[in-house]
N, C-alpha and C positions, 0 to 999 in steps of 0.2 A: 523571589518565588519562581521556581522553574517547572517546566514539563519535559518529559521525555517523549520523543516522537520516532517512528519507525517507517522506513520508506517502502514503497510498493514497486511493482513491475516498471522495468525501464531503467533501473539502477544497476542492473546485473552487468558483469564484465568478467570475462575469462582471466583467472588469476587473482581475483578479488580475495583479500584476506591471506594471501600466500605468505607474507612477512610474518604475521601473527601465527599461522599454522606451523611455520617452520621453527618458530622460537618457543611456543608455549605448549605444554603437553595437555593443559586444560582445553585448548582448541583443538588439538589432534584427537583428544578423546571424544569430544562432542562429534567431530567429523566422522570418526569410526563409528560411533553409536547411531548416527544418521544412516550411514551405509547399511548397518544391520537391521535398522527399523524399516528401511525402505526396500531391502533386498536387491540394491545394485549401488555402484559406486558413485554416489552424488559427489562425494569429495573429489574424485578424480575429474569429473565433469566441470566442477567449479574451478580447480586448479589449473587443468590442462586443456579444457574444451572438449570437442570442438564447439565453437560459438553457435552454430546452427542448432545443436542439441540443447545447449544451455539456454537458448532463446525460445524453445517450446515451453509454453505456458506450464505445462505440468511438471517441468523441471525447474523453470525459472522461480516459481513460487516457493517450493521447499529450499531452493538454494538461497534466496535472499533472506528467507526466515532464518535459516542455519547460520548465515554470517552475523545477521543482527543479534540473535540470541547470544552467540559466541562472544561477541564484542561486549555486550551488556554483562555477561557472567565474568569475563576477564576483568572489566573495569571494577567490578564488585569484589571478586575473590582474590585476584592478584594484586590489585592497586589499591584496594580498600576504599573505593569510591561507591557510597551508597545512593545509587540512583533511585531506589525505592523511597527516598525522601520526597520525591517529585510530588507536586500538588496533583498532577494528572499524568496519565499515560494515554497517547493516541497513535494510531497508525493509519497510513494511507492504503485503502483497499486490503491486499494481503498483509500489509504492515499492522493490521488491526490484531492479526493472530501472534505477531511477535510482541505486541503490547500485552495480550492476554497471557502468554507464556511467561514474559518477564515479570509480570504482576502476580504470577502464582496462580492464575484461574484455570490454566490448561496446561497439562503435562507437555513436555518436550516431545515425547514420542507421538502423542495424539495430534499435536500441532503439525508435525512433519507429515503424518498419514493423511490428516484431513485436507492439507494443502495439495498434497499429490492428487488426491480424488477431486478437490475443488478445480485445480488446473485442467485436469482432463476432462471434467464435466463442462466447464466453460469453453474449452476448445471444440468440444464435439457438439455443442449446442446449435451451431450453425456451420453449415458446410464451408470449408475454406474457400476463400475468394468471394463469398457471397455477402460478407459483411465486413465491417472496418470502423475505424475512428478517424476523426479530423480534429486537429488542434486549431482553436480560434484565438487569435492574439490581438491585443489592443482594443478589445470591445467590452461591453458590460453584459451582465447576465440578463438583465430586463430586455436589452436590445435583442439578444439572440433568442430569447423566449418568445418575443413578439414575432420575430421572423419565422420561427418554427410554426407559431400558431396561425399566423396569416396564410401560410402556404400548405396547411395541413391536408388540403385536397390534391396538392401537387406531389408531396412527398412526406414521409414519416421519418423524422429524426428526433433524437433524444439527447438531452444534455446528460452526460455520463459522469463528467468531473467539473465541478465548480472549484477550481484550484487556487485562484487568487485573482485580484483585480487585474484584468487583461489577460487572463489565461483560462480558457474554457475548453473542454474537450466534448466533441459530440459523438454519438454512436448511431449506427443504423445500417441498413442494407447498402451495398455498394452503389447501385443506381441511384438511391435517394441521396446518399452522400454527394455524388457527382452533381445532382441538381442543386443541392444547397450551396456547394462550393461556387457554383456559377452565380448564384444570388449573392453570396457574401461578396465575391469580387466585384460585382456590379455596384456594391455599396461601399467599395474600398476598404473592406474589412479583410485584413490578412488571415489566411488560413492554409494549413499544411496537413496532407494526408499523412497519418502515422503508420509506421512499419509494424502493424500488429495484424494478426490473422483472424481476429473476431470482433464482434461489436459488443464489448463488455459494458456492464452496468446499465442495461436497458432490458426492456420486456422480451427482447429476442433471446435472452438467456434463460427463459422459463423452463427449459429442460434441465439446466444446471440447477435451478432452484428446487426442482422436484428431487434430484439426487442428493443435494446438500440437506434438504428438509429431513430426509430419512437418516443420513449420516450424522448430522448434527445431534439428532435426538438420542443417538447412542452414547454421545460423549459425557464424561463427568467433569462438571465445572466446579472449581472450588471458589471460596469467597476470595476475590482479588485483594491483595495487600495495597493497591492503589486505585484512586478513582479513574475510571476508563470513560473515554469520549467516543461515541458512535458516529461513523461515517453517514449513517442513514438519517440521523437526526440533527447532527451537529451539537449535540448536547450530551450531558453525563448520563451514563447507563445506570438504571436504578437498582436492578437485582438480577440474579442469574437466569431467571425465567425470561425477562425482558432481553438479556443479552443473547440468549438462544434465538429468539425470535428475530432480533436485529441481525444477527449473522446470516440467518436464512434470507431475509429481505435485502441484505446488502448486494447480493449477486445481481439483482434487477435494479437496484436503486441508485440515484445520483450520489456520488461521493462529495459530500458537503465539507470540503477541506477548508475553504475560506470561512465558512460559518463556524466550524470546529475551533479554528485558530482565534477567531474573534471571541468566541464564548470563553475560551481559556484566558485571553488577555483581560476580558472584563471581569474575570474572577480574580484577578491580580497577578496573572503570570507575566513576567518580564523577561524571561529567559528560556530559550528552547534548546535542547540537546538532541540532535539527530543521531540516532545509533543504527549504523548500517552502511552499505555501500553508496557511494555517491554523495551529492549535496543538493539534490532535487528539492527536498523539503525546505532546507534553509534558504534557498533562493525564493521559493514561493513565499515564505513567511516575511522575507525582506520586502517583497512587493506589497504585501498586506499592510505591514507597518515597519517602516525603515528604522524606527527608533528602538526596536526589540533587539535584545542580544541573542544571537544564534551561533551555534557551533556544530560542525558535522564531524563525527567521530568514527574514523574507519582505519586508523593506524595507531601504532604504540605511542607515537609522538603525540597525536591528537588526545589519546587517553591521558597521558601525563599532563597535558595543558587544560584539562577539565577543571574549571573554576565555578562552583556552585553558588547562586544567590539563593539563601534559604529564607 
């Protein structure tokens, strides 16, 4: 039994998908449609850069979505691999929109447009340089929760991502993060400041939530062909009304990726297929359960090697 998963921000790379774009008209057509939908050449940015522009959240989000969706469609339409036979679809943060579109719950063009808006809103929620994120390595969620709780009068930090055993990401204002990094170091807990320009997935994103609440209410959601897992709850999404509410909540909520993966494994999933640039999620899943079969699909060769456990 398998699940299909879609990566989030941080997996982008200038030139990603170039081989597939050069060879397959299906991919070329999707890239062209994206350019028309967004009113600028996202395809040129993906294929040629510059990196600084691709790394802007408002561009990164639709870019990763476009490549993930293109690979998904290519596997299905050109290679005849029906990934919709998956038990669940799940995505990490913006990857949730790749999951929605691939499951037929949200149109390709609406997904692109809402991710451009989402990226812009998240970036402008906190002035550049005033907030950020820190990766905490080799510790446990309970330990970090306790440190935050015990020092709430000293600083305000938030768990943004519970990615896997030993990988947690914190969000907060820059000065607060500097303080918690000192405390973590004193306890011999490894931590690294991430190269992001805003504190995602915490209450400092409240301006973005207001924007997304309005924008998501305008979208038309169809019944998904696949069961979807929510980042916010780490569980299955029940209906389209709950889906809308969870997408709005997702902006300020912890990404419960570890819990999502464990939920799927407990429901009988023994294989994960990651669709999109990079191999980040595959690495995280191996940390959660090293016995699970994982494969990252981002080249023609990867697609040909897909072997599904039904």
